[in-house]
Residue frames as a rotation matrix with the C-alpha (Angstrom) as fourth column:
UNK 1
0.166 -0.986 0.010 35.59
-0.568 -0.087 0.818 216.22
-0.806 -0.142 -0.575 -24.68
UNK 2
0.165 -0.134 -0.977 37.29
-0.959 0.210 -0.191 214.75
0.230 0.969 -0.094 -27.78
UNK 3
0.924 0.331 -0.193 37.26
-0.310 0.942 0.131 211.07
0.225 -0.061 0.973 -28.17
UNK 4
0.294 -0.899 -0.325 41.05
0.185 0.387 -0.903 210.79
0.938 0.205 0.280 -28.35
UNK 5
-0.169 -0.307 0.936 41.24
-0.807 -0.502 -0.310 212.33
0.565 -0.809 -0.164 -24.87
UNK 6
0.528 0.475 0.704 39.39
-0.811 0.529 0.251 209.33
-0.253 -0.703 0.665 -23.37
UNK 7
0.897 -0.244 -0.369 41.46
0.035 0.871 -0.491 206.90
0.441 0.427 0.789 -25.38
UNK 8
-0.047 -0.950 0.308 44.62
-0.259 -0.286 -0.923 208.51
0.965 -0.123 -0.233 -24.15
UNK 9
-0.085 0.061 0.995 43.34
-0.972 -0.223 -0.069 208.14
0.217 -0.973 0.078 -20.62
UNK 10
0.889 0.434 0.148 42.42
-0.452 0.884 0.118 204.57
-0.079 -0.171 0.982 -21.08
UNK 11
0.629 -0.714 -0.308 45.91
0.232 0.550 -0.803 203.73
0.742 0.433 0.511 -22.23
UNK 12
-0.347 -0.857 0.380 47.70
-0.239 -0.311 -0.920 205.49
0.907 -0.410 -0.097 -19.32
UNK 13
0.472 0.669 0.574 45.31
-0.689 -0.126 0.714 204.57
0.550 -0.732 0.401 -16.57
UNK 14
0.810 -0.185 -0.556 47.13
0.358 0.908 0.220 201.32
0.464 -0.377 0.802 -15.59
UNK 15
-0.157 -0.987 0.011 50.37
0.673 -0.115 -0.731 203.12
0.723 -0.108 0.683 -15.15
UNK 16
-0.334 0.142 0.932 48.73
-0.463 -0.886 -0.031 206.00
0.821 -0.442 0.361 -13.17
UNK 17
0.732 0.680 0.041 46.95
-0.396 0.376 0.837 203.48
0.554 -0.630 0.545 -11.02
UNK 18
0.492 -0.670 -0.556 50.14
0.723 0.670 -0.167 201.63
0.485 -0.320 0.814 -10.09
UNK 19
-0.537 -0.722 0.436 51.78
0.359 -0.663 -0.657 204.97
0.764 -0.196 0.615 -9.24
UNK 20
0.034 0.665 0.746 48.81
-0.668 -0.540 0.512 206.11
0.743 -0.516 0.426 -7.15
UNK 21
0.852 0.311 -0.421 48.79
0.039 0.764 0.644 202.85
0.522 -0.565 0.639 -5.20
UNK 22
0.037 -0.914 -0.403 52.51
0.841 0.247 -0.482 203.11
0.540 -0.321 0.778 -4.47
UNK 23
-0.612 -0.279 0.740 52.17
-0.057 -0.917 -0.394 206.75
0.788 -0.284 0.546 -3.39
UNK 24
0.347 0.822 0.452 49.34
-0.554 -0.209 0.806 205.81
0.757 -0.530 0.383 -1.07
UNK 25
0.647 -0.184 -0.740 51.35
0.458 0.870 0.184 203.05
0.610 -0.458 0.646 0.61
UNK 26
0.934 -0.345 -0.095 53.63
-0.104 -0.516 0.850 205.67
-0.343 -0.784 -0.517 2.20
UNK 27
0.327 -0.866 -0.378 57.37
-0.934 -0.358 0.012 205.97
-0.146 0.349 -0.926 1.94
UNK 28
0.946 -0.026 0.322 59.04
0.090 0.978 -0.186 202.99
-0.310 0.205 0.928 0.16
UNK 29
-0.183 -0.979 -0.095 62.44
-0.318 -0.032 0.947 201.98
-0.930 0.203 -0.306 -0.87
UNK 30
-0.254 0.012 -0.967 62.94
-0.966 0.051 0.254 201.02
0.053 0.999 -0.001 -4.56
UNK 31
-0.980 -0.187 -0.067 62.67
-0.186 0.982 -0.031 197.39
0.072 -0.018 -0.997 -3.45
UNK 32
-0.626 0.767 0.140 59.09
0.269 0.381 -0.884 197.69
-0.732 -0.516 -0.445 -2.36
UNK 33
-0.140 0.668 -0.731 57.60
-0.711 -0.582 -0.395 199.18
-0.689 0.465 0.556 -5.41
UNK 34
0.740 0.425 0.521 56.03
0.085 0.709 -0.700 197.23
-0.667 0.563 0.489 -8.30
UNK 35
-0.151 -0.979 0.138 58.89
0.387 0.070 0.919 196.25
-0.910 0.192 0.368 -10.54
UNK 36
-0.154 0.042 -0.987 59.59
-0.605 -0.794 0.061 198.25
-0.781 0.607 0.148 -13.55
UNK 37
-0.889 -0.343 -0.302 59.80
-0.447 0.510 0.735 195.17
-0.098 0.788 -0.607 -15.73
UNK 38
-0.358 0.852 0.382 56.01
0.367 0.505 -0.781 194.36
-0.859 -0.139 -0.493 -15.25
UNK 39
-0.860 0.077 0.504 54.54
0.504 -0.021 0.864 194.36
0.077 0.997 -0.021 -18.79
UNK 40
-0.787 0.614 0.062 51.74
-0.603 -0.786 0.136 196.58
0.132 0.070 0.989 -19.86
UNK 41
-0.061 0.831 -0.553 49.26
-0.251 0.523 0.814 193.61
0.966 0.189 0.177 -20.11
UNK 42
-0.322 -0.031 -0.946 50.02
0.779 0.559 -0.284 192.45
0.537 -0.829 -0.156 -16.52
UNK 43
-0.959 -0.185 -0.216 49.71
0.271 -0.822 -0.500 196.02
-0.085 -0.538 0.838 -15.36
UNK 44
-0.569 0.822 -0.019 46.31
-0.692 -0.467 0.551 196.49
0.444 0.326 0.834 -16.96
UNK 45
-0.018 0.537 -0.843 45.16
0.159 0.834 0.528 193.18
0.987 -0.125 -0.100 -15.50
UNK 46
-0.624 -0.247 -0.741 46.38
0.767 -0.013 -0.641 194.18
0.149 -0.969 0.197 -12.02
UNK 47
-0.938 0.345 0.029 44.45
-0.346 -0.932 -0.104 197.53
-0.009 -0.108 0.994 -12.38
UNK 48
-0.276 0.885 -0.375 41.34
-0.576 0.161 0.802 195.62
0.770 0.437 0.465 -13.41
UNK 49
-0.222 0.077 -0.972 41.70
0.580 0.812 -0.068 193.19
0.784 -0.579 -0.225 -10.64
UNK 50
-0.897 -0.216 -0.385 41.92
0.441 -0.455 -0.774 196.00
-0.008 -0.864 0.503 -8.09
UNK 51
-0.666 0.739 0.105 38.68
-0.662 -0.650 0.373 197.41
0.344 0.179 0.922 -9.32
UNK 52
0.142 0.686 -0.713 37.03
-0.136 0.727 0.673 194.07
0.980 0.001 0.197 -8.53
UNK 53
-0.503 -0.336 -0.797 38.77
0.704 0.376 -0.603 193.94
0.502 -0.864 0.048 -5.14
UNK 54
-0.980 0.171 0.101 37.37
-0.199 -0.853 -0.482 197.34
0.004 -0.492 0.870 -4.30
UNK 55
-0.171 0.977 -0.126 33.84
-0.862 -0.087 0.499 196.06
0.476 0.194 0.858 -5.17
UNK 56
-0.205 0.036 0.978 34.39
-0.776 0.603 -0.185 192.81
-0.596 -0.797 -0.096 -3.15
UNK 57
0.796 0.440 -0.415 34.32
-0.603 0.525 -0.601 190.79
-0.046 0.729 0.683 -6.33
UNK 58
0.214 -0.852 0.478 36.93
-0.633 0.252 0.732 188.26
-0.744 -0.459 -0.486 -5.22
UNK 59
0.327 -0.031 0.945 36.49
0.431 0.894 -0.120 185.62
-0.841 0.446 0.306 -7.88
UNK 60
0.932 0.049 0.360 36.72
0.352 -0.369 -0.860 188.11
0.090 0.928 -0.361 -10.69
UNK 61
0.673 -0.734 0.086 39.78
-0.736 -0.656 0.165 189.69
-0.065 -0.175 -0.982 -9.17
UNK 62
0.118 -0.649 0.752 41.43
-0.296 0.699 0.650 186.27
-0.948 -0.299 -0.110 -8.70
UNK 63
0.591 0.129 0.796 40.65
0.601 0.588 -0.541 185.27
-0.538 0.799 0.270 -12.29
UNK 64
0.952 -0.261 0.160 42.30
-0.089 -0.736 -0.672 188.44
0.293 0.625 -0.723 -13.62
UNK 65
0.332 -0.882 0.335 45.41
-0.883 -0.166 0.438 187.97
-0.331 -0.442 -0.834 -11.41
UNK 66
0.256 -0.247 0.934 45.70
0.056 0.969 0.241 184.36
-0.965 -0.010 0.262 -12.52
UNK 67
0.869 0.071 0.490 45.51
0.491 -0.004 -0.871 185.49
-0.060 0.997 -0.038 -16.14
UNK 68
0.783 -0.609 0.123 48.29
-0.593 -0.792 -0.146 188.01
0.187 0.042 -0.981 -15.34
UNK 69
0.250 -0.680 0.689 50.31
-0.643 0.415 0.644 185.23
-0.724 -0.604 -0.333 -13.80
UNK 70
0.597 0.004 0.802 50.03
0.488 0.791 -0.368 183.16
-0.636 0.611 0.471 -17.01
UNK 71
0.888 -0.311 0.339 51.72
0.123 -0.549 -0.827 186.08
0.443 0.776 -0.449 -18.78
UNK 72
0.016 -0.876 0.482 54.29
-0.606 -0.392 -0.692 186.79
0.795 -0.281 -0.537 -16.02
UNK 73
0.694 0.340 -0.634 54.60
0.186 0.767 0.615 183.59
0.696 -0.545 0.469 -13.87
UNK 74
-0.081 -0.798 -0.598 57.76
0.907 0.190 -0.376 184.86
0.414 -0.572 0.708 -12.17
UNK 75
-0.296 0.062 0.953 56.26
-0.129 -0.991 0.024 188.16
0.946 -0.115 0.301 -11.01
UNK 76
-0.751 -0.114 -0.651 56.43
0.565 0.399 -0.722 188.07
0.342 -0.910 -0.235 -7.20
UNK 77
-0.919 0.390 -0.053 54.08
-0.343 -0.860 -0.379 190.97
-0.193 -0.330 0.924 -6.89
UNK 78
-0.236 0.864 -0.445 51.30
-0.777 0.107 0.620 189.40
0.583 0.492 0.646 -8.79
UNK 79
-0.276 0.103 -0.956 51.62
0.345 0.939 0.001 186.24
0.897 -0.329 -0.295 -6.58
UNK 80
-0.936 -0.046 -0.349 51.42
0.346 -0.314 -0.884 188.50
-0.069 -0.948 0.310 -3.47
UNK 81
-0.662 0.748 -0.054 48.21
-0.749 -0.663 -0.010 190.20
-0.043 0.034 0.998 -4.74
UNK 82
-0.036 0.627 -0.779 46.67
-0.429 0.694 0.578 186.81
0.902 0.355 0.244 -5.45
UNK 83
-0.556 -0.155 -0.817 47.57
0.592 0.616 -0.520 185.59
0.584 -0.773 -0.250 -2.01
UNK 84
-0.974 0.206 -0.095 45.88
-0.094 -0.749 -0.656 188.72
-0.206 -0.630 0.749 -0.58
UNK 85
-0.330 0.869 -0.369 42.69
-0.839 -0.091 0.537 187.99
0.433 0.487 0.759 -2.56
UNK 86
-0.126 0.192 -0.973 42.70
0.141 0.975 0.174 184.37
0.982 -0.116 -0.150 -1.40
UNK 87
-0.886 -0.173 -0.430 43.13
0.443 -0.048 -0.895 185.64
0.134 -0.984 0.120 2.26
UNK 88
-0.806 0.592 -0.027 40.11
-0.567 -0.784 -0.254 187.88
-0.171 -0.189 0.967 1.84
UNK 89
-0.122 0.668 -0.734 38.20
-0.676 0.485 0.555 184.97
0.727 0.564 0.392 0.59
UNK 90
0.428 0.102 0.898 38.98
-0.858 0.357 0.369 183.03
-0.283 -0.928 0.240 3.75
UNK 91
0.924 -0.272 -0.269 41.16
0.129 0.883 -0.451 180.54
0.360 0.382 0.851 1.78
UNK 92
0.783 -0.573 0.242 43.87
-0.580 -0.532 0.617 180.83
-0.225 -0.623 -0.749 4.26
UNK 93
0.369 -0.628 0.685 45.88
0.320 0.778 0.541 177.69
-0.873 0.020 0.488 3.31
UNK 94
0.453 -0.126 0.882 46.06
0.891 0.035 -0.453 178.84
0.026 0.991 0.128 -0.25
UNK 95
0.926 -0.186 0.329 47.03
-0.173 -0.983 -0.069 182.45
0.336 0.007 -0.942 0.79
UNK 96
0.530 -0.791 0.306 50.01
-0.382 0.100 0.919 181.03
-0.757 -0.604 -0.249 2.82
UNK 97
0.273 -0.410 0.870 51.04
0.684 0.719 0.124 178.96
-0.677 0.561 0.477 -0.23
UNK 98
0.679 0.073 0.730 50.83
0.665 -0.481 -0.571 181.86
0.310 0.874 -0.375 -2.59
UNK 99
0.901 -0.381 0.209 52.66
-0.431 -0.840 0.330 184.27
0.050 -0.387 -0.921 -0.30
UNK 100
0.407 -0.792 0.455 55.43
0.014 0.503 0.864 181.66
-0.913 -0.345 0.216 0.03
UNK 101
0.367 -0.187 0.911 55.61
0.900 0.318 -0.297 181.42
-0.234 0.930 0.285 -3.69
UNK 102
0.893 -0.054 0.447 55.85
0.120 -0.928 -0.353 185.23
0.434 0.369 -0.822 -3.95
UNK 103
0.674 -0.719 0.167 58.70
-0.568 -0.360 0.740 185.31
-0.472 -0.594 -0.652 -1.32
UNK 104
0.302 -0.685 0.663 60.57
0.428 0.719 0.548 182.56
-0.852 0.118 0.510 -3.16
UNK 105
0.437 -0.119 0.892 60.60
0.879 -0.152 -0.451 184.67
0.189 0.981 0.038 -6.34
UNK 106
0.628 -0.173 0.759 61.83
-0.073 -0.984 -0.165 187.81
0.775 0.048 -0.630 -4.61
UNK 107
0.463 -0.374 -0.804 64.63
0.826 0.509 0.240 186.72
0.320 -0.775 0.545 -2.19
UNK 108
-0.582 -0.809 -0.083 66.30
0.793 -0.542 -0.276 190.19
0.179 -0.227 0.957 -2.17
UNK 109
-0.361 0.547 0.756 63.19
-0.082 -0.826 0.558 192.30
0.929 0.140 0.343 -1.89
UNK 110
-0.890 -0.137 -0.435 62.79
0.393 0.251 -0.884 192.82
0.230 -0.958 -0.170 1.82
UNK 111
-0.768 0.641 -0.015 59.78
-0.610 -0.737 -0.292 195.00
-0.198 -0.215 0.956 1.55
UNK 112
0.042 0.740 -0.671 57.79
-0.792 0.434 0.428 192.31
0.608 0.514 0.605 -0.29
UNK 113
-0.488 -0.308 -0.817 59.27
0.164 0.887 -0.432 189.65
0.857 -0.344 -0.382 2.01
UNK 114
-0.984 0.177 -0.034 57.81
-0.026 -0.327 -0.945 191.60
-0.178 -0.928 0.327 5.03
UNK 115
-0.283 0.933 -0.220 54.38
-0.958 -0.284 0.030 191.95
-0.035 0.220 0.975 3.36
UNK 116
0.058 0.331 -0.942 54.28
-0.398 0.873 0.282 188.12
0.916 0.358 0.183 2.67
UNK 117
-0.785 -0.354 -0.508 55.37
0.296 0.507 -0.810 187.33
0.544 -0.786 -0.293 6.19
UNK 118
-0.814 0.544 0.202 52.63
-0.520 -0.527 -0.673 189.50
-0.260 -0.653 0.712 7.66
UNK 119
-0.010 0.846 -0.533 50.07
-0.961 0.139 0.239 187.92
0.276 0.514 0.812 5.38
UNK 120
-0.201 -0.112 -0.973 51.21
-0.105 0.990 -0.092 184.46
0.974 0.084 -0.211 6.23
UNK 121
-0.985 -0.101 -0.138 50.96
0.133 0.051 -0.990 185.20
0.107 -0.994 -0.037 10.00
UNK 122
-0.603 0.796 0.044 47.56
-0.729 -0.528 -0.436 186.64
-0.324 -0.295 0.899 9.62
UNK 123
0.006 0.498 -0.867 46.46
-0.765 0.561 0.317 183.76
0.644 0.662 0.384 7.53
UNK 124
-0.552 -0.304 -0.776 47.66
0.165 0.872 -0.460 181.25
0.817 -0.382 -0.432 10.04
UNK 125
-0.970 0.241 0.027 45.98
-0.117 -0.367 -0.923 183.10
-0.212 -0.899 0.384 12.94
UNK 126
-0.289 0.926 -0.244 42.72
-0.956 -0.291 0.028 183.31
-0.045 0.242 0.969 11.06
UNK 127
-0.091 0.258 -0.962 42.78
-0.463 0.844 0.270 179.66
0.881 0.470 0.042 10.20
UNK 128
-0.829 -0.190 -0.526 43.33
0.338 0.580 -0.741 178.72
0.446 -0.792 -0.416 13.85
UNK 129
-0.776 0.630 0.034 40.31
-0.449 -0.513 -0.732 180.89
-0.444 -0.583 0.681 14.92
UNK 130
-0.538 0.573 0.618 38.28
0.588 0.781 -0.213 178.85
-0.605 0.249 -0.757 12.47
């Protein structure tokens, strides 16, 4: 295949990835999808972080999400994804704190609020179990 074909795929992969993830999540309202104002850099970092999540490489995923948050610190979805990674690492108190931060940045987004609420409840229950 021509080299420019692969270059084109590399440039559109992050967008396709986000669309694929949203499609797999089932029916959603516009409130629940990743916001359109997410920049290309943050979208690319999110896609790379997901690759590490799928491989169980939590620290690498967290580092990429933290980098994305330095670019877009008011992006509630990025805070939610980092909270999810911290939950998977067993860092429940941090997961709760990050999910609360995500919720505070998205007061009108009921879909994200629900996801954060579920994550907070699961983290608290897991912490109680030890």
